Structures are given as C-alpha cells and as structure tokens.
N, C-alpha and C positions, 0 to 999 in steps of 0.2 A: 702148823700152817711152814707150808712147800714153801719153799723164795724160785720165785719163778723168773726164766734165765730166757734172758734175747739174746739172738744170737746173729752176731751179725762177721761171717769168715770169710780169712782171706780167700781171695785164690786161689787154682789151685798154680794157677801159672806162675804164682810166687812161694808157691811151698818148698822149692828148692834152696829160697833165701831166708827163708823164714820158720819153718817145720820139714826141714826134707829125710825124716829117718821115723819108721815107725815101731808105733813106741807102748809100752804095754807101761802104764806104770803102777808105781811102789811110793810113790810120799806124793804129797801137797805142799806143796811151800809160797811163804807168806815173805812180801813181801807191800812195803811203803813206796809210790812213786812222790820221784820228786818235787812235785809241783802240786797247784791246785786243779786242774783238770777234771771233770770229771768224766767217770767212766763211757761216752759215748766217748768226746776228746779223745780216751785216751787211746783206748779198740781201733776210731779209724786214724789215728798220726802213725800204728801199733803200722795199721793194711796200709797205707799206704805210703809207708817208706820206704827210702830206702836202704835202712837196715840192717843190719840181716836181727836185731835181738827185738826179741818175744816172749809174749806169757801170753796163756790161755783164758781168766778170765781179769776183766775190773768191775771190780766194787765200790757201785758213790750210796747216798745216800738215801735215792732213789729205787737202783736199781740195780740188779749183774747182767754182766752183757758177757761177752763167749764171742774173743776171734780167731781160736785155734779148734778143730777139730780134737779130741786127746782123747785118739789114737795114734796124734801123732805129733815129736815133740815139736818144744820150743826152747828157747836160744835165752834165759834168765834169769842162771848161776854165777855165771864165770865162773863154769871148771872144767872146761875145755870142750872137745868137742864129743870125746866119751863117758866124760863126767856121768856120774848117779844124778847128778841134783840137775845139770840138761839135760843125759837117754831116760829118765828114769821119774820125772815128778812138773805135775799138772802146780803150770803157777797162779799163786792169786796176785794180783795187786790191789790193793788198799789202799782209794783216792783222798785226796784236798789231805794231802798232812805234809804239806808243805807247812804250811800255816796252821794246822791244828784247828777247830774251833766244834762248830753243833754239826759243823759238817763233815767233818773229820771224825764226832766219833757216835753219831750215825751209819756214815757206811761199817767206821769199824763193831757196830753195835748186829747189822743187817752180813761184815765179812764173817767173823766166827756164827753168827745160824747158815752163811753158805758152808761152808767149808764143815761142820758139824753134818752136814746136810751129803752134803759128795762121801765124809766118808760112813757113816751111815747106806750109803747108798755098795759102798767096795765090803761088806763087813769089815776092813780098817780100824785100827781103835786110835788113839791119840798119840800112842807112838808113832804114826805117820806120818806125825805134821813134824820142819822143817822154818826155820827162819834162812829164808838166804842170807845170812851169816854163814852157819851151817857147813854149807857148802865151801865156801874162796874167799872166809873173812872182811866180806867184806860188809860195812855198819848198815845192814838193812834185816826188816824192816824199821830204821833208823828214827823213825818219831816213838815205836812203842820200844826200843831199846832206849834211848835215851831217855822216859820221862822212868825208866825201870821196873816195866812188866810184863815181859815175854813173860813170868813165872801165869801172870793173872788170864792171861791172853786164854795163854793154851788151858786155862784151870775153868772158863767161861765155855772155849768147845768144849773142853770136853766135857758140863754139866748141860749143854746143849746137846751131844752125843747121847749120855744116857735119856733123857728126856723123849727124846725120839728111840727109842727101845737099844741103842746103839750099843755095843760090848766095850769100856773103856779101856782093854789095852790086846793090843795085836794076841799078845803070846803070856802063859802062864801066871806071868804075875808072878815067879818065882824068883829065885836070885839067880839060873840061870838066862832068866826070859830077859834080861836089864842089857841097852842098845846100848855105844854109846857110835857119834859120826866123826870122824875124823878133821880137824878144821888146818885152818893157812895155822903154819908155826906149833902144831900139835909135835906134843915127841914120845911117845910108844912110856917112857917115864914116866912123865906129868902125865896121863893118862890115866897111870896106875895111880900113881901119885890122890887126885885130883876123886877117880872115882873109893876108890882106900879095897885096893886087889893089889896083888902082887905079880911083877912083870910078870913072872913067868911061866904068873895061869895067864895074863894078857896072851901073851907070845903062846904057848902052846894052847891054848883053846881056839884060836886063828893063826894057826898055822902059820905062824911068823916067822922066814927060816933070818928072815936079814931086819930089823928094828931098825933100818934106818931107811926103811921101803915103803913103809905106811902112807898113805894116797890121800889128797884131800878129798871128802866124800866117803871111806869108805867105812861101812859099818863092823866096828866092829863088837862083837858079844864080852859081856858079861858073869862073869861068876867067882862066888864068892866075895863078891859086894858089901861093905858095911851098909851100904842102902837100905839093900834092899832089906835087910834083917829091923827096919824097925827106929835101925838109932836114930841121929842127932849125927851123921858124920859126914855134915854140910860143915856143918858150924867147927869145926875144930878144927875144919879143916882150912878157919879162917878164925883162928886165935888173937883175937882183937884184944890192942893197950888197953891201962887206962890211962888217967890227961888226958890234956886241954894238947894237942897241935894248930900252931899253924904258923904262917907264916911268916921267916923269921927267928920261928918262937927255937930255944936251947934245942929241943925233941926232936930239930922238923929234922933229922938224917936222919938213916941208919936203922936196920934190919925192924922195929916195933914205925912205923912208916910207910913199909914193904910190905909189912899188913897188912897195916889200914888200905891198898893203895890196890891188890891181889882182891879183897870184900869189896872196891869200890868193883874189881873188873870183874865179879863171881855176877853183879847185881845192873850190871851192863852201864855206869858211871866212868869209868876208864877207861875208854878205848885210842890208841892210836899204831892204827895194825902199819905204820909207816916206820912205827921208834922199833930198837931190839927189847925184846922181851915184852912187844905192847906198851912197850915205854916205862914198864914200873920202874923204878930207879932206886927208891928210898929216900928221895930228895922230898920232900915237904914243903913246893913253891906252889906259884901262880897252882899250873895244868894241874896241882891235885885239889886244891881248894877252893878249886872252878867247881872240878867233880862234888864237892863235900858238899857248897854250895847249890850246887841242882837236887842233886838228892837233896839235902833239905827241905828245896822245894816242894819238892814234887811230892814232902812223905809230912808236911804238916809245921819242919821244924824254926826257924827262924833262922835265917839263911843270911851264914852271915864266914861260910869258907870253913869255920875252926868246926875244927872234930874234938866233943868229948860230950861224954856222960850218954845223952840226952842222944847225938849219935850213934853214940859204941850204942846207946841198948835198940835202936830202929834197926838197925844195919842187923845186930846179931839174929831181928826176931824174924826177918827179911829172909836169914839163911838158915834158917832152920828146917 
C-alpha cells in the first residue's frame, strides 16, 4: 500500500531562509520531534516561522506532510553550511515523540513504511538511511535512541523495503562495500578499532593524508572489516565483565566498568555528548546506574540499576 503524501510547501520567497541550495539527495535522515504536535502543526510552524531550521517531511499517526521540495536542501542535521547531512539528505521528522504512547507508535510505524517507500522510489538500499546523531552527534532521534531501538527500526525499514521489491543495500554486499559515517568525537584509530579494520588500510582506502582531519558526516569506505565476514566482531569489541556492579559496590571503578559503559553507549543508553569521551569514565555512579536501569526497563528486566548476569546476557545478545 502506497503511503500518500500531502503537500504544504514553503513559499518560494522563503527559499533563501529555509532551503537556499539545490540538492541531489543521497541519504534519508530520521529525526524525532521534541514535542507532541501533529504533522500538520509541525509543517505549518516550520514554514511560517523566521528560524532557518527546516525539514522535508513530518509523519504522524494519520498522515505524511511535505514541507520542502526534494530538490532543495534543508537545515536539519546541524553539520554546517556544507555538511553532508544538511546538503545531501532528506529530513523526516517523526511526531508525538516527546511523550510516546499509542500515537507515537503509530507515527513511527507510518514513518518506517514511508522511508522504505522513499528508498524504493530512488533505488536506494538501507545503507542510505541515517539518524540525526550520525551527522553532528546530537542525541536524535531521541526516543528511538533512549529506547535502544535504532537497529530495530532500521531492520523494520529494510523488511518493508524488501516487501516493496527494493534492494537491501546499494552496495554489492562484500566487505569492500561497507561504509562508516564519521560522527562527532570520532578518531581514525577509534573507528578502525570499532569496525575491526586496520588504521593503515582505512587511511589508504579513503586517501586520508592527515588522520586528524576527518570530518563529521564524511562517509568512509571499509575494507577487511571482520563485521562483513559474518563473525561477531561487534560483540568482541564490547567484552563484558561478570559479577555484580552497582553504586557504592567495591567494583565500582576501573576498566571493567568502562567496558559496561561502552557497551551501553553502543546500544545508545549512555549518552553524554557534552562530556569528555561521552562521559565514559570507568565509574559506576548514578549516571551509569540510571543507564542500566533504562536498559533493563526497555528489555523486560528488573529495573534496579544493578548490572548482573541477566543484564550482561541481554546486552551480549543485542550486541551480536
């Protein structure tokens, strides 16, 4: 079933403010709104206010509304005037995300179907879908991330795309077709470690002369990644400790706590973008306990903020 789109486009006399540049899109970027307004209200406010912030579509539980032409850029990803997110991606806002609930769930389901439809129309695979966070590090789509469901949402989009007869990936599926989008705070060595590739290979493949000058939003080609071989490299990158960890526990500090924090960060439960190393400090304090508690709550575990065998097992399964 085709998802219908209702148009309420910004007037051309506002192009200079809202969408000043011609665009040939290469990506679709998913956002969660920061309030509980309908798609109609989101678009009306976007096209009528005097802020430059803009996006192409808003999706709620009942409809999809378009506010900008798809051949014009939008200021929606915060990665600068010439950032790939702002200049090369279609912005899709999912409504009712502040409070969640039934309306949000229906809006997200509609957005999943709609994004799959956009991919099919363009002959793109799931590798063209990004979250706002990928471009400038902002914690968005905030509800999807806080619930640890980004991988789940992407899988749902891919499933819908396959049902429409689209292709899963725009690449050949080999290791040489894998890519990584540089995020805020990334280093070349950190990317290489996380993706299971060598720094030298990554640098050579992408013609990077200065490893300190990679840019947010830059898409790097990966080759020789252990991820593409079918192994569980993601899990091995986040080896988890055994035992019980909690606030004021004798085990509350050290490298083993850092392992827990990094695993939670990989599942989007440990964000602290304003802090050094995203707040990963090896201390099992209230912040870590709260991240564990939110993880437990979202995955049917006893939400006590205490890391133990059941929590460890669930994290490991999700990181496979």
